[in-house]
C-alpha positions in Angstrom: 136.9 61.0 115.7 137.1 64.6 114.2 134.7 65.2 110.6 136.3 66.9 108.3 133.6 69.2 106.6 133.9 69.5 102.7 134.6 72.4 101.3 132.1 75.0 100.3 133.5 75.1 96.9 132.4 73.8 93.2 132.5 70.1 92.6 134.0 69.3 88.9 130.5 68.2 88.0 129.3 72.1 87.8 132.3 74.3 86.2 130.0 77.0 85.2 128.8 78.5 88.3 131.5 80.5 89.9 132.7 80.0 94.1 130.7 81.3 96.7 132.2 84.6 97.9 133.5 84.0 101.7 131.9 87.2 103.6 132.2 88.1 106.7 128.8 87.1 108.3 126.8 90.4 108.7 126.0 91.7 112.5 122.5 90.2 113.6 121.1 93.8 114.0 121.8 95.5 111.3 122.0 94.9 107.4 124.9 95.3 105.4 124.6 98.7 103.4 125.4 97.9 99.4 125.5 95.1 97.3 128.5 92.6 97.3 130.3 92.1 93.4 129.5 88.4 93.3 126.4 88.5 95.4 125.2 85.4 97.2 121.0 83.9 96.8 118.6 83.0 98.6 115.5 81.5 97.7 112.9 82.3 99.8 109.0 80.5 99.9 106.1 81.9 101.3 107.7 85.4 100.3 104.8 87.4 99.8 103.7 87.8 103.4 104.8 87.6 107.1 108.1 86.2 108.0 109.3 85.2 104.2 108.6 89.0 102.9 110.4 90.1 105.8 113.6 88.5 105.1 113.1 88.5 101.4 113.4 92.7 101.5 115.9 92.1 104.3 118.4 89.5 102.3 118.2 92.7 99.3 119.3 95.6 101.4 122.0 93.4 102.6 123.1 93.0 98.8 122.0 89.4 98.2 120.0 88.4 95.2 116.5 86.6 95.8 114.0 84.6 94.4 110.5 85.3 95.9 108.4 82.4 95.7 104.3 81.8 97.0 100.9 81.6 95.4 99.9 85.5 94.7 102.1 87.5 92.6 100.9 90.5 93.4 102.2 90.3 96.6 105.4 88.9 95.6 105.8 92.0 93.4 105.1 93.9 96.8 107.9 92.3 98.2 110.3 92.1 95.9 109.4 96.3 95.0 111.3 96.3 92.0 114.5 95.3 93.4 116.9 95.0 90.8 118.5 91.8 92.6 114.9 90.0 93.1 112.9 87.4 90.7 109.6 87.0 91.5 108.3 83.0 90.7 104.6 82.7 91.5 104.7 79.2 92.5 102.9 76.4 94.6 105.2 74.6 96.7 102.2 71.5 96.9 102.9 71.3 92.7 106.5 69.1 92.5 106.3 70.6 88.8 106.3 73.9 89.8 109.1 73.8 92.6 111.3 72.1 90.0 110.7 75.2 87.6 111.0 77.6 90.5 114.5 76.7 91.4 115.3 76.1 87.6 114.1 79.7 86.7 116.1 81.6 90.1 119.3 79.6 88.8 119.1 80.2 85.3 119.0 84.1 86.6 121.7 84.0 89.2 123.4 80.8 88.6 122.7 79.1 91.8 121.1 78.9 94.8 123.4 79.1 97.9 120.3 79.2 100.3 117.0 78.4 100.8 114.7 79.8 103.4 112.0 76.7 103.4 109.3 78.8 105.2 106.0 78.7 103.2 103.2 77.2 105.7 99.7 77.3 107.1 98.3 76.7 110.4 95.3 74.8 109.4 92.0 75.1 111.2 91.7 74.8 115.2 90.9 71.5 115.8 91.5 68.3 117.6 92.5 64.7 116.2 89.0 63.9 116.5 87.6 66.9 114.8 90.1 66.7 111.9 88.7 66.1 109.0 90.7 64.5 105.8 90.3 67.2 103.2 91.9 69.7 106.6 94.4 67.0 107.2 95.4 67.1 103.3 95.3 70.6 103.0 97.7 71.5 106.1 100.4 68.8 105.2 100.4 69.1 101.1 101.5 72.8 102.5 103.8 72.1 106.0 105.4 68.9 104.9 104.9 68.2 101.0 106.1 71.8 99.8 108.9 71.7 102.2 110.2 68.3 101.1 110.0 69.1 97.8 111.6 72.4 98.0 114.4 70.7 100.0 114.9 68.2 97.5 115.0 70.4 94.5 117.8 72.1 97.1 119.8 70.1 98.0 120.2 68.2 94.2 121.6 71.8 93.8 123.5 72.3 95.7 125.1 68.4 95.8 126.0 69.5 92.2 127.4 72.7 93.0 129.4 71.9 95.8 127.3 72.9 99.0 124.4 75.2 100.3 122.2 76.1 103.5 118.9 74.9 103.8 117.3 76.6 106.7 114.0 75.2 107.6 110.9 77.4 109.3 109.6 75.2 111.9 108.2 76.7 114.7 107.7 76.5 119.0 105.0 74.3 117.8 108.0 72.0 116.8 108.5 71.7 120.1 105.7 71.6 122.2 101.9 72.5 120.7 99.2 74.5 121.2 95.8 73.5 122.1 93.7 72.5 118.9 96.9 72.7 116.6 97.1 68.8 115.6 97.4 69.4 111.9 99.8 72.3 112.8 102.0 70.3 115.6 102.6 67.3 113.4 103.9 69.0 110.5 106.0 71.0 112.1 107.7 68.3 114.4 107.8 66.6 111.1 110.0 69.3 110.0 112.6 68.6 112.8 113.6 65.2 111.1 113.8 66.5 108.1 116.3 69.2 108.9 118.1 66.2 110.8 118.5 64.0 108.4 119.4 66.8 105.7 122.1 67.6 108.0 123.4 64.1 108.2 123.0 63.2 104.4 124.4 66.6 103.5 127.8 66.1 105.1 129.6 64.7 102.4 128.5 67.7 100.0 129.2 70.4 101.9 124.8 71.5 102.4 123.5 72.2 106.2 120.9 72.1 107.1 119.2 74.3 110.2 115.9 74.8 111.5 114.2 78.1 113.3 111.8 77.7 116.0 109.8 81.2 115.8 107.6 82.2 119.0 104.9 84.8 118.2 106.0 87.1 115.6 103.7 90.5 115.0 102.3 88.9 111.9 98.8 88.4 110.4 99.3 84.5 111.3 99.6 85.0 114.8 96.4 87.6 114.7 94.5 85.6 113.2 95.5 83.1 116.3 93.8 85.4 118.9 97.4 86.2 120.1 96.4 90.4 120.7 92.9 89.3 121.7 93.2 86.0 123.3 94.9 83.1 122.3 93.6 79.7 123.8 95.5 78.6 126.8 96.1 74.6 127.8 94.2 75.5 130.8 91.1 77.0 128.3 91.5 79.9 129.7 92.1 82.9 126.9 95.3 85.0 127.3 96.6 88.3 125.2 100.4 87.0 124.2 103.5 89.7 123.8 105.0 89.7 120.5 107.8 90.9 118.8 108.9 92.0 115.2 109.3 90.5 111.9 112.7 92.2 111.0 114.2 91.0 114.6 113.2 87.5 113.1 114.3 88.3 109.7 117.8 89.4 111.5 118.1 86.2 113.0 117.4 84.2 109.8 120.1 86.5 107.6 123.1 85.5 110.9 122.1 82.2 110.2 122.3 82.5 106.1 125.9 84.5 106.7 127.4 82.1 109.1 130.2 80.6 107.4 130.5 77.0 105.4 132.1 75.4 108.6 129.6 76.2 111.0 126.2 74.4 111.4 123.3 75.9 113.2 121.2 72.8 114.2 118.3 74.5 115.9 117.5 77.8 117.3 114.4 78.9 119.3 113.6 82.4 119.0 110.4 83.8 121.1 109.1 86.7 122.4 109.3 87.5 125.7 107.4 86.4 128.5 105.0 84.0 125.9 103.8 81.1 127.2 105.9 79.0 125.6 108.7 77.8 129.1 105.8 75.7 130.6 103.6 75.7 128.2 100.7 73.3 129.5 
C-alpha cells in the first residue's frame, strides 16, 4: 500500500508559526550566498567545535537561522562570529531542563526549529568492556545517548505541534563497525541507530523525518586525539596513519540532508575519507 507523507505545513494547534518556505535544495558542495526572506532554522548541538562548528558556519552562510548549543560560551561565540542570524545558547545536553530552555530560546527567537542537528558527543576512554569503569560509561552515555534523546525529544514535541520537521542524528562509522578499545563510544553510537529508526517511524503521522549521518575520519581534534595522523590502533594490534577529509565537506553533506524536500527521507548516509580502513575493518 502506498504511504502518503503528511504535508510539511502547520498543524492547527500552532497557528502563530508561519509556513515553511519550500526552497530548492542547495548543491552538495556549494553555498547559498544570500539569506532568504523567510529563512529556515537549524539547531546545532556541539556547535563550539569540530563538525558542529563547521555545520553552523555553513548554514549561516547559506542564509539559515542557526541556534548554536554547547557547553562553552566563548567557543560558541567564535562559531557564531556575531552573525545576525545566529543565537548562542550555552547548554549542557545531559541536563533535560537545560535542553528544554535551549529549545524555548530558539523558538522564542526564530519562531520554530525546522531541523535539529543532534551532534554533541564525546569519544570517551580507550578501553574494552572489562577495563571500562562505571564512571567512564556514565560520562559517555550521558552525552552521547541521554543528551541525544533529550534533544530529539524536545525537537519531536515542537515539530509535532508545528506540523513537521527533520532531525539529523550524528552517528559514526562506529555505529556500524567498532574501532578496537572503543566499547563505550561504539555502544552509544549503535544506540543512535535505534533512535534514528524509531523517530523516523514514529514521526510519520506528523511530517517528521529522521536521518543519520555516519562519518569516518574528518580532520578534527577528536580524530587527532585518536591518532589518525600519528598512528591509530587497528584490529590486528598495529598502528596506521589514516586519511582524513575536510570538515567543510562533512558540513556540505549535512546541508544536503537538511535541505532535502519534506517528501524525501535520507535514512542513513555514510561518508568517509577515501581509503580509510572502514570497508573490511578488522
